[in-house]
N, CA, C and O of each residue as an XYZ file, in Angstrom:
632
protein
N      14.258     -6.012     -2.960
C      15.364     -6.889     -3.269
C      15.827     -6.627     -4.700
O      15.029     -6.403     -5.609
N      17.125     -6.663     -4.857
C      17.712     -6.511     -6.178
C      18.645     -7.700     -6.396
O      19.267     -8.203     -5.460
N      18.728     -8.136     -7.653
C      19.574     -9.279     -7.972
C      20.606     -8.870     -9.015
O      20.334     -8.086     -9.924
N      21.797     -9.432     -8.847
C      22.885     -9.171     -9.789
C      23.453    -10.500    -10.262
O      23.341    -11.527     -9.594
N      24.064    -10.442    -11.431
C      24.765    -11.600    -11.957
C      26.065    -11.108    -12.583
O      26.347     -9.910    -12.611
N      26.847    -12.059    -13.085
C      28.130    -11.737    -13.702
C      28.075    -12.141    -15.169
O      27.465    -13.151    -15.520
N      28.705    -11.359    -16.012
C      28.758    -11.715    -17.434
C      29.477    -13.046    -17.605
O      29.116    -13.838    -18.475
N      30.520    -13.307    -16.758
C      31.308    -14.532    -16.861
C      30.538    -15.748    -16.339
O      30.808    -16.871    -16.763
N      29.580    -15.539    -15.420
C      28.811    -16.643    -14.821
C      27.355    -16.214    -14.622
O      26.955    -15.885    -13.505
N      26.571    -16.215    -15.686
C      25.192    -15.751    -15.571
C      24.322    -16.621    -14.652
O      23.260    -16.191    -14.203
N      24.783    -17.846    -14.380
C      24.008    -18.715    -13.485
C      24.129    -18.287    -12.021
O      23.319    -18.693    -11.188
N      25.121    -17.480    -11.709
C      25.328    -17.000    -10.341
C      24.422    -15.778    -10.129
O      24.524    -14.781    -10.844
N      23.545    -15.880     -9.140
C      22.642    -14.774     -8.816
C      22.961    -14.302     -7.402
O      22.964    -15.090     -6.456
N      23.224    -13.023     -7.275
C      23.506    -12.407     -5.976
C      22.305    -11.538     -5.610
O      22.008    -10.564     -6.302
N      21.618    -11.885     -4.531
C      20.431    -11.150     -4.110
C      20.759    -10.347     -2.863
O      21.280    -10.879     -1.883
N      20.447     -9.061     -2.914
C      20.689     -8.181     -1.767
C      19.436     -7.324     -1.542
O      18.679     -7.064     -2.477
N      19.224     -6.887     -0.292
C      18.046     -6.059     -0.023
C      18.184     -4.668     -0.626
O      19.292     -4.167     -0.815
N      17.051     -4.054     -0.922
C      17.041     -2.683     -1.422
C      16.918     -2.613     -2.928
O      16.650     -3.605     -3.606
N      17.122     -1.408     -3.428
C      17.068     -1.142     -4.866
C      18.492     -1.076     -5.403
O      19.462     -1.056     -4.645
N      18.592     -1.042     -6.725
C      19.911     -0.931     -7.339
C      20.547      0.392     -6.922
O      20.029      1.467     -7.226
N      21.670      0.300     -6.225
C      22.394      1.483     -5.761
C      23.842      1.087     -5.528
O      24.191     -0.092     -5.587
N      24.675      2.072     -5.265
C      26.081      1.769     -4.973
C      26.186      0.889     -3.732
O      26.994     -0.038     -3.684
N      25.374      1.184     -2.741
C      25.396      0.408     -1.499
C      24.988     -1.046     -1.768
O      25.622     -1.975     -1.268
N      23.930     -1.235     -2.556
C      23.487     -2.590     -2.889
C      24.555     -3.332     -3.681
O      24.778     -4.522     -3.462
N      25.205     -2.644     -4.588
C      26.269     -3.265     -5.380
C      27.460     -3.648     -4.495
O      28.093     -4.682     -4.707
N      27.756     -2.806     -3.504
C      28.843     -3.129     -2.567
C      28.488     -4.392     -1.771
O      29.349     -5.244     -1.550
N      27.228     -4.515     -1.340
C      26.801     -5.714     -0.611
C      26.913     -6.947     -1.504
O      27.339     -8.014     -1.060
N      26.523     -6.782     -2.772
C      26.631     -7.894     -3.719
C      28.094     -8.283     -3.916
O      28.414     -9.466     -4.027
N      28.983     -7.288     -3.959
C      30.421     -7.568     -4.089
C      30.926     -8.338     -2.874
O      31.744     -9.248     -3.007
N      30.433     -7.966     -1.675
C      30.825     -8.691     -0.464
C      30.413    -10.160     -0.565
O      31.186    -11.053     -0.222
N      29.193    -10.400     -1.036
C      28.722    -11.779     -1.208
C      29.577    -12.503     -2.246
O      29.932    -13.671     -2.083
N      29.895    -11.783     -3.306
C      30.717    -12.358     -4.371
C      32.089    -12.765     -3.837
O      32.597    -13.838     -4.163
N      32.677    -11.909     -3.022
C      33.987    -12.210     -2.434
C      33.900    -13.434     -1.521
O      34.794    -14.281     -1.519
N      32.808    -13.518     -0.740
C      32.608    -14.692      0.132
C      32.524    -15.956     -0.713
O      33.110    -16.981     -0.366
N      31.790    -15.882     -1.827
C      31.659    -17.047     -2.703
C      33.009    -17.439     -3.300
O      33.318    -18.624     -3.424
N      33.794    -16.457     -3.663
C      35.120    -16.741     -4.235
C      36.013    -17.368     -3.171
O      36.735    -18.327     -3.444
N      35.961    -16.824     -1.959
C      36.802    -17.343     -0.874
C      36.423    -18.775     -0.499
O      37.287    -19.581     -0.154
N      35.129    -19.085     -0.570
C      34.684    -20.425     -0.183
C      34.750    -21.420     -1.345
O      34.493    -22.609     -1.159
N      35.088    -20.941     -2.523
C      35.201    -21.829     -3.679
C      33.877    -22.085     -4.375
O      33.809    -22.934     -5.263
N      32.836    -21.382     -4.001
C      31.519    -21.573     -4.615
C      31.428    -20.956     -6.011
O      30.571    -21.348     -6.803
N      32.281    -20.020     -6.311
C      32.220    -19.334     -7.597
C      33.081    -20.081     -8.609
O      34.289    -20.212     -8.411
N      32.478    -20.573     -9.691
C      33.234    -21.364    -10.665
C      34.133    -20.523    -11.563
O      34.922    -21.078    -12.327
N      34.035    -19.212    -11.490
C      34.774    -18.330    -12.390
C      35.831    -17.561    -11.626
O      35.588    -17.107    -10.508
N      37.001    -17.414    -12.223
C      38.012    -16.528    -11.666
C      37.818    -15.164    -12.293
O      37.764    -15.029    -13.516
N      37.715    -14.175    -11.463
C      37.515    -12.826    -11.973
C      38.848    -12.112    -12.089
O      39.767    -12.341    -11.302
N      38.936    -11.255    -13.074
C      40.160    -10.476    -13.274
C      40.341     -9.502    -12.118
O      39.375     -9.084    -11.480
N      41.579     -9.155    -11.865
C      41.834     -8.114    -10.869
C      41.190     -6.834    -11.368
O      41.180     -6.560    -12.568
N      40.659     -6.063    -10.455
C      40.035     -4.802    -10.839
C      38.557     -4.944    -11.152
O      37.939     -3.997    -11.639
N      37.973     -6.118    -10.880
C      36.529     -6.283    -11.077
C      35.827     -5.347    -10.099
O      36.145     -5.346     -8.910
N      34.880     -4.555    -10.587
C      34.239     -3.561     -9.721
C      32.736     -3.825     -9.602
O      32.156     -4.544    -10.416
N      32.119     -3.240     -8.590
C      30.671     -3.399     -8.421
C      29.884     -2.909     -9.639
O      28.784     -3.397     -9.897
N      30.428     -1.958    -10.383
C      29.730     -1.443    -11.552
C      29.657     -2.477    -12.681
O      28.852     -2.335    -13.600
N      30.488     -3.504    -12.612
C      30.465     -4.545    -13.632
C      29.406     -5.607    -13.343
O      29.147     -6.474    -14.178
N      28.803     -5.539    -12.175
C      27.699     -6.450    -11.874
C      26.526     -6.099    -12.781
O      26.274     -4.927    -13.060
N      25.830     -7.100    -13.226
C      24.691     -6.889    -14.120
C      23.420     -7.102    -13.310
O      23.218     -8.159    -12.713
N      22.567     -6.082    -13.300
C      21.305     -6.206    -12.559
C      20.377     -7.144    -13.311
O      20.195     -7.028    -14.523
N      19.792     -8.084    -12.561
C      18.832     -9.015    -13.139
C      17.456     -8.407    -12.936
O      17.001     -8.228    -11.806
N      16.810     -8.097    -14.032
C      15.474     -7.511    -13.952
C      14.466     -8.623    -14.171
O      14.462     -9.300    -15.199
N      13.600     -8.793    -13.159
C      12.553     -9.797    -13.301
C      11.471     -9.243    -14.205
O      11.299     -8.029    -14.316
N      10.757    -10.126    -14.838
C       9.651     -9.705    -15.680
C       8.660     -8.920    -14.835
O       8.274     -9.363    -13.753
N       8.255     -7.775    -15.316
C       7.331     -6.924    -14.561
C       5.977     -7.598    -14.399
O       5.200     -7.221    -13.523
N       5.689     -8.578    -15.220
C       4.391     -9.239    -15.139
C       4.535    -10.692    -14.704
O       3.868    -11.568    -15.255
N       5.392    -10.959    -13.728
C       5.500    -12.334    -13.260
C       4.238    -12.704    -12.479
O       3.439    -11.831    -12.141
N       4.061    -13.989    -12.193
C       2.824    -14.465    -11.572
C       2.537    -13.816    -10.235
O       1.387    -13.489     -9.942
N       3.557    -13.624     -9.421
C       3.336    -13.043     -8.106
C       2.768    -11.636     -8.224
O       1.799    -11.297     -7.544
N       3.364    -10.814     -9.085
C       2.860     -9.449     -9.192
C       1.473     -9.431     -9.827
O       0.659     -8.571     -9.490
N       1.187    -10.356    -10.735
C      -0.158    -10.447    -11.309
C      -1.164    -10.785    -10.218
O      -2.241    -10.190    -10.154
N      -0.816    -11.733     -9.366
C      -1.720    -12.112     -8.277
C      -1.911    -10.953     -7.310
O      -3.019    -10.716     -6.829
N      -0.832    -10.231     -7.025
C      -0.930     -9.066     -6.147
C      -1.837     -8.000     -6.756
O      -2.638     -7.384     -6.054
N      -1.707     -7.787     -8.062
C      -2.543     -6.793     -8.734
C      -4.012     -7.209     -8.706
O      -4.896     -6.369     -8.539
N      -4.268     -8.492     -8.868
C      -5.646     -8.985     -8.825
C      -6.220     -8.807     -7.422
O      -7.352     -8.349     -7.261
N      -5.438     -9.171     -6.412
C      -5.887     -9.016     -5.032
C      -6.177     -7.553     -4.728
O      -7.202     -7.230     -4.128
N      -5.283     -6.679     -5.139
C      -5.476     -5.240     -4.908
C      -6.714     -4.741     -5.652
O      -7.472     -3.931     -5.119
N      -6.921     -5.220     -6.875
C      -8.085     -4.806     -7.658
C      -9.384     -5.213     -6.964
O     -10.337     -4.436     -6.911
N      -9.414     -6.418     -6.440
C     -10.611     -6.885     -5.735
C     -10.855     -6.037     -4.479
O     -11.997     -5.695     -4.173
N      -9.796     -5.704     -3.763
C      -9.934     -4.864     -2.567
C     -10.450     -3.477     -2.933
O     -11.290     -2.919     -2.226
N      -9.960     -2.927     -4.014
C     -10.408     -1.603     -4.461
C     -11.890     -1.649     -4.813
O     -12.648     -0.754     -4.438
N     -12.298     -2.678     -5.525
C     -13.707     -2.793     -5.911
C     -14.602     -3.055     -4.697
O     -15.730     -2.565     -4.639
N     -14.106     -3.816     -3.742
C     -14.859     -4.055     -2.505
C     -15.045     -2.748     -1.738
O     -16.126     -2.476     -1.214
N     -13.994     -1.949     -1.677
C     -14.064     -0.644     -1.022
C     -15.073      0.252     -1.739
O     -15.838      0.966     -1.091
N     -15.078      0.217     -3.068
C     -16.022      1.003     -3.849
C     -17.461      0.588     -3.526
O     -18.340      1.437     -3.374
N     -17.688     -0.707     -3.426
C     -19.033     -1.195     -3.109
C     -19.487     -0.711     -1.730
O     -20.631     -0.290     -1.563
N     -18.603     -0.771     -0.760
C     -18.922     -0.316      0.596
C     -19.237      1.178      0.605
O     -20.209      1.613      1.221
N     -18.408      1.952     -0.082
C     -18.637      3.402     -0.143
C     -19.935      3.736     -0.876
O     -20.648      4.661     -0.488
N     -20.239      2.993     -1.921
C     -21.480      3.244     -2.668
C     -22.683      3.040     -1.762
O     -23.606      3.854     -1.768
N     -22.685      1.954     -0.978
C     -23.791      1.718     -0.047
C     -23.895      2.829      0.996
O     -24.988      3.294      1.319
N     -22.754      3.241      1.510
C     -22.744      4.300      2.529
C     -23.312      5.596      1.963
O     -24.084      6.282      2.634
N     -22.936      5.931      0.742
C     -23.439      7.145      0.094
C     -24.940      7.026     -0.152
O     -25.693      7.960      0.126
N     -25.370      5.894     -0.667
C     -26.796      5.704     -0.951
C     -27.631      5.775      0.326
O     -28.700      6.385      0.343
N     -27.138      5.151      1.390
C     -27.894      5.117      2.640
C     -28.041      6.490      3.283
O     -29.042      6.763      3.945
N     -27.057      7.346      3.092
C     -27.108      8.641      3.762
C     -27.564      9.782      2.846
O     -27.762     10.902      3.318
N     -27.732      9.521      1.567
C     -28.080     10.575      0.607
C     -29.402     11.265      0.936
O     -29.440     12.493      1.013
N     -30.479     10.519      1.130
C     -31.791     11.154      1.342
C     -31.806     11.978      2.627
O     -32.350     13.082      2.650
N     -31.221     11.456      3.682
C     -31.171     12.202      4.939
C     -30.327     13.464      4.786
O     -30.673     14.514      5.327
N     -29.231     13.365      4.058
C     -28.368     14.530      3.837
C     -29.096     15.594      3.020
O     -28.945     16.787      3.281
N     -29.880     15.172      2.039
C     -30.628     16.144      1.222
C     -31.698     16.852      2.050
O     -31.960     18.037      1.842
N     -32.309     16.139      2.979
C     -33.288     16.766      3.879
C     -32.620     17.823      4.746
O     -33.148     18.919      4.935
N     -31.447     17.474      5.270
C     -30.701     18.433      6.090
C     -30.328     19.639      5.249
O     -30.416     20.777      5.709
N     -29.914     19.389      4.021
C     -29.532     20.490      3.134
C     -30.697     21.449      2.932
O     -30.506     22.664      2.942
N     -31.906     20.915      2.749
C     -33.092     21.773      2.591
C     -33.346     22.576      3.868
O     -33.717     23.748      3.812
N     -33.145     21.936      5.006
C     -33.401     22.595      6.287
C     -32.431     23.753      6.541
O     -32.752     24.671      7.296
N     -31.272     23.719      5.929
C     -30.281     24.784      6.110
C     -30.835     26.121      5.612
O     -30.485     27.178      6.137
N     -31.693     26.070      4.604
C     -32.226     27.290      4.021
C     -32.944     28.165      5.045
O     -33.002     29.385      4.890
N     -33.487     27.548      6.081
C     -34.191     28.315      7.111
C     -33.257     29.303      7.817
O     -33.712     30.323      8.335
N     -31.973     29.008      7.840
C     -31.004     29.905      8.468
C     -30.853     31.217      7.691
O     -30.404     32.221      8.243
N     -31.227     31.202      6.421
C     -31.036     32.364      5.562
C     -32.319     33.163      5.333
O     -32.380     34.034      4.466
N     -33.330     32.850      6.122
C     -34.585     33.611      6.025
C     -34.736     34.470      7.272
O     -33.980     34.347      8.235
N     -35.735     35.342      7.223
C     -36.014     36.190      8.381
C     -36.980     35.527      9.349
O     -37.321     36.111     10.378
N     -37.426     34.314      9.035
C     -38.346     33.602      9.919
C     -37.647     33.250     11.226
O     -36.441     33.004     11.251
N     -38.404     33.229     12.294
C     -37.825     32.831     13.575
C     -37.769     31.309     13.643
O     -38.592     30.616     13.043
N     -36.794     30.806     14.376
C     -36.619     29.364     14.529
C     -36.607     29.020     16.012
O     -36.296     29.861     16.855
N     -36.942     27.801     16.312
C     -36.960     27.351     17.705
C     -35.622     26.709     18.059
O     -34.807     26.381     17.197
N     -35.440     26.547     19.354
C     -34.244     25.859     19.844
C     -34.206     24.438     19.289
O     -33.147     23.928     18.922
N     -35.386     23.806     19.235
C     -35.478     22.419     18.737
C     -35.030     22.332     17.279
O     -34.291     21.425     16.899
N     -35.483     23.280     16.476
C     -35.113     23.270     15.052
C     -33.598     23.421     14.881
O     -32.981     22.746     14.058
N     -33.020     24.316     15.672
C     -31.570     24.520     15.597
C     -30.833     23.269     16.070
O     -29.854     22.856     15.448
N     -31.293     22.664     17.165
C     -30.666     21.439     17.681
C     -30.758     20.331     16.628
O     -29.794     19.603     16.390
N     -31.940     20.217     16.002
C     -32.128     19.198     14.965
C     -31.196     19.476     13.779
O     -30.610     18.561     13.201
N     -31.076     20.752     13.439
C     -30.197     21.141     12.341
C     -28.742     20.812     12.655
O     -28.016     20.315     11.794
N     -28.318     21.086     13.878
C     -26.935     20.799     14.270
C     -26.650     19.302     14.230
O     -25.557     18.894     13.837
N     -27.601     18.494     14.624
C     -27.447     17.040     14.503
C     -27.346     16.647     13.034
O     -26.580     15.759     12.661
N     -28.129     17.321     12.217
C     -28.125     17.047     10.783
C     -26.803     17.396     10.116
O     -26.433     16.794      9.108
N     -26.088     18.373     10.680
C     -24.794     18.737     10.102
C     -23.836     17.552     10.125
O     -23.024     17.387      9.215
N     -23.932     16.736     11.155
C     -23.069     15.550     11.251
C     -23.373     14.598     10.094
O     -22.470     14.048      9.464
N     -24.672     14.422      9.835
C     -25.089     13.544      8.735
C     -24.600     14.111      7.402
O     -24.099     13.385      6.544
N     -24.757     15.411      7.254
C     -24.338     16.075      6.028
C     -22.828     15.933      5.820
O     -22.368     15.667      4.710
N     -22.077     16.111      6.888
C     -20.621     15.982      6.812
C     -20.231     14.550      6.444
O     -19.390     14.333      5.572
N     -20.848     13.582      7.112
C     -20.561     12.169      6.840
C     -20.860     11.831      5.387
O     -20.068     11.174      4.712
N     -22.033     12.297      4.908
C     -22.407     12.032      3.520
C     -21.410     12.677      2.557
O     -20.942     12.032      1.619
N     -21.091     13.942      2.790
C     -20.199     14.664      1.875
C     -18.824     14.004      1.821
O     -18.245     13.867      0.743
N     -18.299     13.595      2.976
C     -16.990     12.931      2.995
C     -17.056     11.577      2.302
O     -16.167     11.229      1.525
N     -18.112     10.811      2.582
C     -18.250      9.497      1.945
C     -18.417      9.648      0.438
O     -17.868      8.859     -0.331
N     -19.166     10.648      0.019
C     -19.375     10.879     -1.410
C     -18.066     11.261     -2.092
O     -17.782     10.808     -3.201
N     -17.280     12.087     -1.432
C     -15.991     12.469     -1.991
C     -15.074     11.248     -2.111
O     -14.427     11.053     -3.140
N     -15.019     10.422     -1.047
C     -14.193      9.206     -1.101
C     -14.707      8.247     -2.172
O     -13.924      7.585     -2.853
N     -16.042      8.177     -2.315
C     -16.641      7.318     -3.329
C     -16.219      7.762     -4.730
O     -15.859      6.931     -5.563
N     -16.263      9.074     -4.991
C     -15.869      9.586     -6.308
C     -14.400      9.283     -6.597
O     -14.045      8.918     -7.718
N     -13.550      9.436     -5.582
C     -12.125      9.132     -5.761
C     -11.928      7.633     -5.988
O     -11.146      7.227     -6.847
N     -12.643      6.812     -5.212
C     -12.521      5.356     -5.339
C     -13.042      4.889     -6.690
O     -12.518      3.938     -7.270
N     -14.065      5.553     -7.183
C     -14.648      5.192     -8.476
C     -13.620      5.374     -9.591
O     -13.505      4.535    -10.484
N     -12.885      6.467     -9.531
C     -11.853      6.710    -10.539
C     -10.762      5.640    -10.460
O     -10.307      5.133    -11.484
N     -10.351      5.305     -9.246
C      -9.318      4.291     -9.045
C      -9.831      2.897     -9.448
O      -9.066      2.054     -9.916
N     -11.111      2.680     -9.260
C     -11.700      1.367     -9.553
C     -11.753      1.069    -11.042
O     -11.841     -0.093    -11.437
N     -11.699      2.107    -11.877
C     -11.684      1.877    -13.325
C     -10.471      1.025    -13.706
O     -10.576      0.088    -14.496
N      -9.316      1.374    -13.125
C      -8.098      0.602    -13.394
C      -8.229     -0.812    -12.818
O      -7.807     -1.786    -13.441
N      -8.813     -0.910    -11.631
C      -8.986     -2.218    -10.994
C      -9.883     -3.114    -11.849
O      -9.620     -4.306    -12.009
N     -10.922     -2.531    -12.383
C     -11.832     -3.302    -13.239
C     -11.092     -3.810    -14.474
O     -11.310     -4.940    -14.913
N     -10.214     -2.972    -15.034
C      -9.443     -3.379    -16.211
C      -8.487     -4.523    -15.863
O      -8.317     -5.451    -16.654
N      -7.861     -4.460    -14.680
C      -6.967     -5.539    -14.233
C      -7.738     -6.853    -14.173
O      -7.263     -7.884    -14.649
N      -8.932     -6.806    -13.583
C      -9.738     -8.031    -13.489
C     -10.207     -8.502    -14.863
O     -10.204     -9.701    -15.143
N     -10.609     -7.569    -15.717
C     -11.018     -7.947    -17.069
C      -9.883     -8.662    -17.797
O     -10.099     -9.673    -18.465
N      -8.671     -8.124    -17.661
C      -7.512     -8.744    -18.305
C      -7.253    -10.142    -17.730
O      -6.918    -11.075    -18.461
N      -7.413    -10.267    -16.416
C      -7.156    -11.552    -15.759
C      -8.212    -12.602    -16.114
O      -7.941    -13.802    -16.095
N      -9.420    -12.127    -16.438
C     -10.506    -13.051    -16.742
C     -10.590    -13.433    -18.208
O     -11.347    -14.334    -18.568
N      -9.829    -12.766    -19.055
C      -9.841    -13.109    -20.469
C      -9.338    -14.532    -20.639
O      -8.356    -14.942    -20.021
N     -10.025    -15.266    -21.480
C      -9.564    -16.642    -21.714
C      -8.446    -16.622    -22.744
O      -8.297    -15.666    -23.506
N      -7.689    -17.659    -22.752
C      -6.548    -17.736    -23.667
C      -6.955    -18.302    -25.026
O      -6.095    -18.616    -25.849
N      -8.251    -18.433    -25.264
C      -8.742    -18.952    -26.546
C      -8.499    -17.980    -27.672
O      -8.852    -18.261    -28.817
């Protein structure tokens, strides 16, 4: 949503969907014309008033709603990080065992069908661990910002 006002009547706010664009300004002009036709607009505009003369109303980037949204998002990011950390920790030891077992493939020793079957099952664990670890590392980097958002929100005004 984008909002526009008029220099002649700053109390008049025209809200239209989308971002500031020619199309949005045209929609705002349509609303403005409707207001003028219905007598809702207290100002008479000069002939030749154009959509480019509309003034975009920029809301404060840190209004309460966006602060609350940022806090909610930060908590979700940290919750996701906690879940991924547990998943990585739970699968780490099993994945390391599988990793050690892989070395047998690179020796001249003979292996049994059972060992290969066990190894193939272990590949799934290894893959799951590696993917979870990668997501955890990415989430950890993103969580630094989330932690800062929460720290800022928790600061007292004293």
